[in-house]
C-alpha positions in Angstrom: 32.1 -24.3 16.7 32.9 -20.6 16.1 31.3 -18.5 13.4 34.7 -18.3 11.7 35.0 -22.1 11.6 31.6 -22.3 9.9 32.3 -19.7 7.2 31.8 -21.1 3.7 33.6 -19.4 0.8 31.7 -19.2 -2.5 31.4 -17.1 -5.6 27.9 -15.7 -5.2 25.3 -16.0 -2.4 21.7 -15.8 -3.6 19.2 -14.9 -0.8 15.7 -16.2 -1.5 14.5 -19.3 -3.4 11.7 -17.7 -5.3 11.6 -17.3 -9.1 14.1 -14.4 -9.1 16.6 -16.2 -6.8 16.3 -19.5 -8.6 16.8 -18.1 -12.1 19.7 -16.0 -10.9 21.3 -19.1 -9.4 20.6 -21.3 -12.4 22.1 -18.7 -14.8 25.3 -18.6 -12.6 25.6 -22.4 -12.2 25.2 -22.9 -16.0 28.1 -20.5 -16.5 30.3 -22.5 -14.1 30.0 -20.0 -11.1 30.1 -21.3 -7.5 26.7 -20.5 -5.9 25.1 -20.8 -2.5 21.3 -20.3 -2.4 19.8 -19.5 1.0 16.1 -20.2 1.4 14.4 -19.5 4.7 11.7 -22.1 4.1 11.8 -25.8 3.2 11.7 -27.6 -0.1 8.6 -26.9 -2.1 6.8 -30.1 -1.3 7.7 -29.6 2.4 6.4 -26.1 2.5 3.1 -26.6 0.8 0.0 -26.2 2.9 -0.1 -28.9 5.5 -3.7 -29.6 4.7 -2.7 -30.4 1.2 0.4 -32.4 2.0 -1.4 -34.5 4.6 -3.7 -35.7 1.8 -1.2 -36.1 -1.0 -0.1 -39.6 0.1 -1.8 -41.8 -2.5 -3.7 -38.9 -4.0 -3.1 -36.3 -6.6 -2.6 -32.6 -5.8 -6.0 -32.1 -7.5 -7.7 -34.4 -4.9 -5.9 -32.7 -2.0 -6.3 -29.1 -3.2 -9.9 -28.8 -2.0 -8.9 -29.2 1.6 -6.6 -26.1 1.4 -9.7 -24.0 0.5 -10.8 -24.4 4.1 -7.7 -22.6 5.5 -8.8 -19.3 7.2 -5.3 -17.7 6.9 -2.3 -18.8 4.8 1.0 -19.3 6.5 2.7 -21.2 3.7 4.4 -18.3 1.9 8.0 -19.3 2.2 9.8 -22.3 0.7 11.6 -23.2 -2.5 9.7 -21.8 -5.5 8.4 -18.8 -3.6 4.9 -18.0 -2.6 3.4 -17.8 -6.1 4.5 -21.3 -7.1 2.9 -22.8 -4.0 -0.5 -22.2 -5.6 -2.0 -22.6 -9.0 -1.0 -19.3 -10.7 -0.7 -17.3 -13.8 2.7 -16.7 -15.4 1.8 -13.7 -17.5 2.7 -12.9 -21.1 3.6 -15.6 -23.6 3.8 -14.3 -27.1 5.2 -10.8 -26.3 5.7 -8.3 -23.5 3.2 -5.4 -23.4 3.0 -2.0 -21.7 0.1 -2.8 -19.5 0.1 0.1 -17.1 -0.7 3.7 -17.6 0.1 7.0 -15.9 -0.3 10.7 -16.4 2.6 12.2 -18.3 4.0 15.7 -17.5 2.3 17.1 -20.6 -1.1 15.9 -19.4 -1.3 12.9 -21.8 -1.8 9.3 -20.8 1.2 7.0 -21.5 1.5 3.3 -21.1 4.6 1.6 -19.7 6.0 -1.8 -18.5 7.5 -2.0 -15.1 10.0 -4.5 -16.3 11.0 -2.3 -19.2 11.8 0.5 -16.7 13.7 -1.9 -14.4 15.9 -3.2 -17.2 16.3 0.0 -19.2 15.0 -1.4 -22.5 11.7 -2.9 -23.8 13.6 -5.2 -26.2 15.8 -6.4 -23.4 12.9 -7.0 -21.1 11.0 -8.9 -23.8 14.1 -11.1 -24.6 14.5 -12.0 -20.9 10.8 -12.9 -20.6 11.2 -15.2 -23.7 14.3 -16.8 -22.1 12.4 -17.4 -18.9 9.7 -19.2 -20.7 12.2 -21.2 -22.7 13.8 -22.4 -19.5 10.5 -23.2 -17.8 9.5 -25.3 -20.8 12.9 -27.0 -20.7 12.3 -27.8 -17.0 9.0 -29.5 -17.7 6.3 -26.8 -17.8 3.7 -28.0 -20.3 3.5 -25.5 -23.3 0.4 -23.3 -23.2 -2.5 -24.3 -25.4 -3.9 -22.0 -28.1 -5.5 -18.7 -27.1 -9.2 -18.9 -26.5 -11.3 -17.3 -29.2 -12.7 -13.9 -28.3 -15.6 -12.0 -29.6 -13.6 -8.8 -29.0 -16.4 -7.3 -26.9 -14.1 -6.8 -23.9 -12.5 -3.9 -25.8 -15.8 -2.1 -26.0 -15.7 1.0 -28.1 -12.5 2.5 -26.5 -14.4 5.0 -24.3 -15.0 3.0 -21.1 -11.3 2.4 -20.2 -8.3 4.4 -21.2 -6.2 1.3 -21.6 -7.0 -2.4 -22.2 -4.5 -5.2 -22.2 -5.7 -8.6 -23.2 -2.3 -10.2 -24.0 -2.4 -14.0 -23.9 -1.0 -15.5 -20.7 -0.3 -19.0 -19.3 -1.6 -20.6 -16.2 0.4 -23.2 -14.2 -0.9 -25.7 -11.6 0.9 -26.8 -8.4 1.4 -30.2 -10.0 3.4 -28.7 -12.8 5.3 -26.3 -10.4 6.5 -29.2 -8.3 8.1 -30.8 -11.4 9.7 -27.5 -12.5 11.1 -26.6 -9.1 12.4 -30.1 -8.4 14.2 -30.2 -11.8 15.6 -26.8 -11.3 16.9 -27.7 -7.8 18.4 -30.9 -9.2 20.3 -29.0 -11.9 21.6 -26.5 -9.5 23.0 -29.3 -7.3 24.4 -31.3 -10.2 26.2 -28.1 -11.4 27.9 -27.7 -8.0 25.5 -25.2 -6.5 24.4 -25.5 -2.9 20.7 -25.1 -2.1 20.5 -24.6 1.7 17.0 -24.9 3.0 15.8 -23.5 6.4 18.7 -21.0 6.1 17.4 -17.5 6.9 19.8 -14.7 6.0 20.2 -12.2 8.8 22.9 -9.9 7.6 24.9 -8.9 4.5 28.2 -7.1 5.4 30.3 -5.4 2.7 34.0 -6.1 3.3 36.9 -3.7 3.0 38.6 -4.5 -0.3 35.5 -6.0 -1.9 33.2 -9.0 -1.3 30.7 -9.7 1.4 30.1 -11.7 4.5 26.6 -13.1 4.7 25.2 -14.4 8.0 22.3 -16.8 8.4 20.4 -18.6 11.0 20.3 -22.4 10.3 18.9 -25.5 12.0 22.5 -26.1 13.3 23.0 -22.5 14.6 24.5 -19.4 13.0 26.6 -19.8 9.8 28.6 -17.4 7.7 29.4 -17.2 4.0 32.1 -15.2 2.2 31.2 -14.2 -1.4 32.3 -11.9 -4.1 28.7 -10.9 -5.0 25.3 -11.2 -3.3 21.9 -11.3 -5.1 18.9 -10.5 -2.8 15.7 -12.0 -4.1 13.3 -12.2 -1.1 9.6 -11.8 -1.4 7.1 -9.4 0.2 7.5 -11.0 3.7 11.2 -10.0 3.5 10.3 -6.3 3.3 11.3 -5.3 6.9 14.6 -7.1 6.5 15.4 -5.4 3.2 14.4 -2.0 4.5 16.6 -2.4 7.6 19.5 -3.8 5.5 19.4 -0.9 3.0 19.6 1.7 5.8 22.2 -0.1 7.8 24.8 -0.7 5.1 24.2 2.5 3.1 22.4 1.2 0.0 21.3 4.3 -1.8 17.5 4.5 -1.7 14.6 6.8 -1.0 11.2 6.2 0.5 8.7 4.7 -1.9 6.8 7.5 -3.5 4.3 5.2 -5.3 2.3 2.4 -3.8 -0.6 0.2 -4.9 -3.6 0.1 -2.6 -7.0 -1.4 -3.1 -9.4 -4.3 -2.7 -10.4 -7.7 -4.0 -13.8 -7.7 -5.9 -15.6 -11.1 -6.0 -18.7 -12.3 -7.8 -20.1 -15.4 -9.2 -18.1 -17.1 -11.9 -20.9 -16.9 -14.4 -21.4 -13.2 -13.6 -17.7 -12.3 -14.4 -17.4 -14.7 -17.4 -17.7 -12.0 -20.0 -14.6 -10.3 -18.5 -12.6 -13.4 -19.3 -13.7 -13.7 -22.9 -10.5 -14.9 -24.6 -8.1 -13.7 -21.9 -7.1 -15.2 -18.6 -6.0 -11.9 -17.0 -7.4 -8.8 -18.7 -5.9 -5.5 -17.4 -8.3 -2.6 -17.6 -7.2 0.9 -16.6 -8.3 4.5 -16.2 -7.0 7.6 -14.5 -8.9 8.9 -11.5 -9.5 12.6 -10.5 -6.0 12.9 -9.1 -4.5 11.4 -12.3 -3.6 8.2 -10.5 -4.0 4.9 -12.4 -6.9 2.6 -11.3 -6.7 -0.9 -12.8 -7.8 -4.5 -12.5 -5.2 -6.8 -11.2 -4.7 -10.6 -11.0 -8.0 -11.9 -12.2 -8.7 -15.4 -10.7 -11.4 -17.2 -12.6 -12.9 -19.9 -10.4 -10.6 -18.9 -7.6 -10.8 -17.6 -4.1 -9.7 -14.7 -2.0 -6.9 -15.6 0.5 -5.5 -13.7 3.5 -2.1 -13.7 5.1 -0.4 -11.9 8.0 1.7 -8.9 6.9 3.3 -6.0 8.8 1.4 -6.6 12.0 -1.8 -6.5 10.0 -3.6 -8.7 7.4 -3.5 -8.5 3.6 -5.4 -10.1 0.8 -4.5 -11.7 -2.5 -6.2 -13.7 -5.2 -5.7 -17.4 -5.4 -6.1 -19.4 -8.6 -7.8 -22.7 -8.1 -7.2 -24.5 -11.4 -7.3 -28.0 -9.8 -10.4 -27.4 -7.8 -12.3 -24.4 -9.3 -14.8 -22.6 -7.1 -18.1 -21.1 -8.2 -16.7 -17.6 -7.8 -14.1 -15.4 -9.6 -12.3 -12.4 -8.1 -9.9 -9.7 -9.2 -7.9 -6.9 -7.6 -8.9 -3.3 -8.0 -5.8 -1.2 -7.3 -5.0 2.5 -7.3 -1.4 3.4 -7.9 -1.1 6.3 -5.5 1.6 8.9 -6.1 2.4 10.2 -2.6 3.5 13.8 -1.8 7.2 14.5 -1.1 8.2 13.5 2.4 5.7 10.7 2.7 7.1 7.2 3.1 5.2 4.8 0.9 6.0 1.7 2.9 4.6 3.4 6.1 1.6 4.7 4.2 0.7 1.3 2.9 1.2 -0.3 6.3 -1.1 2.3 7.9 -3.7 1.5 5.2 -3.6 -2.2 6.0 -3.5 -1.7 9.8 -6.5 0.7 9.7 -8.6 -1.9 7.9 -7.3 -4.8 10.1 -8.0 -2.9 13.3 -11.6 -2.1 12.2 -12.0 -5.8 11.4 -10.6 -6.9 14.8 -7.5 -8.4 13.1 -9.4 -9.8 10.2 -10.1 -8.5 6.7 -13.2 -6.5 6.2 -15.9 -7.4 3.6 -18.8 -5.3 2.3 -21.1 -5.8 -0.7 -21.1 -3.4 -3.7 -24.5 -2.3 -2.6 -23.3 -1.5 0.9 -20.2 0.4 -0.4 -22.7 2.4 -2.5 -24.7 3.4 0.6 -27.5 0.9 0.0 -28.8 -1.4 2.8 -26.5 -4.1 4.0 -27.7 -7.7 3.3 -28.8 -9.9 6.1 -26.9 -13.2 6.9 -23.5 -14.4 5.7 -22.0 -12.9 2.5 -21.2 -14.9 -0.6 -17.5 -14.6 -0.3 -14.8 -17.3 -0.5 -12.9 -15.7 2.5 -13.0 -17.5 5.8 -12.8 -15.6 9.1 -13.6 -12.1 8.0 -15.5 -9.2 9.5 -18.7 -8.1 7.7 -18.5 -4.3 8.1 -18.9 -1.1 6.2 -15.7 -0.5 4.3 -16.6 3.2 4.1 -15.7 3.4 7.7 -12.1 2.2 7.3 -11.0 2.9 3.7 -10.0 6.3 2.4 -12.9 8.0 0.5 -10.8 8.1 -2.6 -10.4 4.3 -2.5 -14.1 3.8 -2.2 -14.7 6.2 -5.1 -12.2 4.4 -7.3 -13.7 1.0 -6.5 -17.2 2.2 -7.3 -16.0 3.9 -10.5 -14.4 0.6 -11.6 -17.6 -1.3 -10.9 -19.6 1.3 -12.9 -17.2 1.0 -15.8 -17.2 -2.7 -15.8 -21.0 -2.7 -15.8 -21.0 -0.2 -18.6 -18.8 -2.5 -20.6 -21.0 -5.6 -19.8 -24.3 -4.7 -18.0 -24.8 -6.9 -14.9 -21.1 -8.0 -14.8 -20.8 -6.9 -11.2 -24.1 -7.2 -9.3 -24.8 -5.4 -6.1 -24.4 -8.6 -4.2 -20.8 -8.9 -5.3 -18.3 -8.6 -2.4 -15.5 -6.1 -1.8 -12.7 -7.2 0.6 -9.8 -5.2 1.9 -6.9 -4.6 2.4 -4.7 -5.2 -0.6 -1.2 -3.6 -0.7 1.4 -4.1 -3.4 4.8 -2.6 -4.5 5.7 -1.1 -1.2 9.5 -1.8 -0.9 11.8 1.2 -0.5 12.7 2.8 -3.8 16.2 1.4 -4.3 18.7 3.1 -6.6 19.5 0.3 -8.9 21.3 0.0 -12.3 19.6 -1.5 -15.3 21.3 -4.8 -14.1 19.6 -4.4 -10.7 23.0 -3.6 -9.0 22.7 -1.3 -6.0 25.0 1.5 -5.0 27.0 -1.0 -3.1 29.1 -2.7 -5.9 28.4 -6.4 -6.2 25.1 -6.3 -4.2 21.9 -6.8 -6.3 18.2 -6.7 -5.5 15.9 -8.7 -7.8 12.2 -9.7 -7.9 9.9 -8.1 -5.4 12.8 -6.8 -3.3 14.0 -4.7 -6.3 11.0 -2.4 -5.6 10.5 -2.3 -9.4 8.4 -5.4 -10.3 6.4 -8.3 -9.0 5.4 -11.6 -10.6 7.0 -14.9 -11.5 8.3 -14.3 -15.0 9.2 -10.7 -14.2 11.1 -11.9 -11.2 12.9 -14.6 -13.3 13.9 -11.9 -15.8 15.4 -9.7 -13.1 17.3 -12.6 -11.6 18.8 -13.5 -15.0 19.8 -9.9 -15.6 21.6 -9.6 -12.3 23.3 -13.0 -12.8 24.6 -12.0 -16.2 26.0 -8.8 -14.7 27.8 -10.8 -12.0 29.4 -12.9 -14.7 30.5 -9.7 -16.5 31.9 -8.3 -13.3 33.9 -11.5 -12.6 35.4 -11.5 -16.1 36.3 -7.8 -15.7 38.0 -8.5 -12.4 40.0 -11.3 -14.0 40.9 -9.1 -16.9 42.1 -6.3 -14.6 44.2 -8.9 -12.8 45.6 -10.0 -16.2 44.0 -13.4 -16.1 41.2 -13.0 -18.7 39.6 -10.8 -21.3 37.4 -7.9 -20.5 33.7 -8.4 -21.0 31.2 -6.3 -23.1 29.3 -3.9 -20.9 25.9 -5.1 -19.7 24.5 -1.9 -18.2 25.4 0.0 -15.1 24.7 3.0 -12.9 
């Protein structure tokens, strides 16, 4: 069968079945739009950790979860729902959106901002879309969050330790609940006439003369093609090389990323870090370093573990929530948002950061203690880390001096806030890299310089996270609907829409 014979015509192709792609597809299907969603992995239950799935027959996810904690390196980062939903996770803000990040303003002051606000052009719009994402998640079976935990307020300190503190209430979600939500979402897409094609890896997006796109994909039955009016790209971090190549090849206007997040995972006993989580699942504490770059806590995992995965010919780390089977440890990211000099490609810079650490560790992550990072003697014997298959080395030999300084400053500030919060025996693991997609020139609707081609979620280069991804997917889908009404109106077949943002 020829590629031409296997070409499917549809209204919109959505590439990637993570939160951004799923919410984009759902928005379109609910509006009566024909949609094909291409997901490189399998269904969520199919693409969960094999150790977990093998023990789910006759058991709950809770019973099976403990076996996944034995995996040395995670390879289950694709599949419907996206990587985040494949683990117990934290969804972020519930009651309201906040400006959780800080940066140095041109006038020398410190200003706070929300990445989603900047991506969508308006704080109110961003907040409305987050509220809508939660409404849909609850509609699909996510149990409503319980009341916020009472707090003594001691986390805030006297306002002199950190330049910005965000303790907005957030909601956690287990794999059990995610399975229900994703299954119901998929079922609604298919009932509404959408096609959810699993094990279909997009290989190319070709803009066509006169409008529209041809999308090519590798499938279990061989190459396949799709003709669509619009394309929404919502791939995750592992799709970075493909997005980078695609943007350069078809002329999507972009520039090298000038700002990347680099850092480590800090891990200590759960009891040690308990004061940090007084009334808040995921406190965000920030200060500006000597260069004026933001240093912040990121993705706090109470009772969680540190996980590793292969990335850009290296290894990278992330925190994993373990709500079903809590561990005796807690961990958090310590990230520096590095503003790079002109001419430096942030993606290459972050990749080099990860490769340097991985090379030093012999292809594994590197772990030190806080004492060791401070120049004090290294402990004898194994470290008290949740990582499996790591190299116990001196991170000062493979991390930039500025990163070491920022981590130790964060430790000092945390211990100033709560003496003994981070003991010298706490572990520091590297590398952690975030927000390293090329800086795509996108409208407030996430539309690229190629009309009808959108980039949402991680691939937008603007945001990360489940609810942020869902918000960007819905924004792009609404723009597609406006575009289609406008096309109909110009052809004399329908009314023109209200504007929804643009370049």
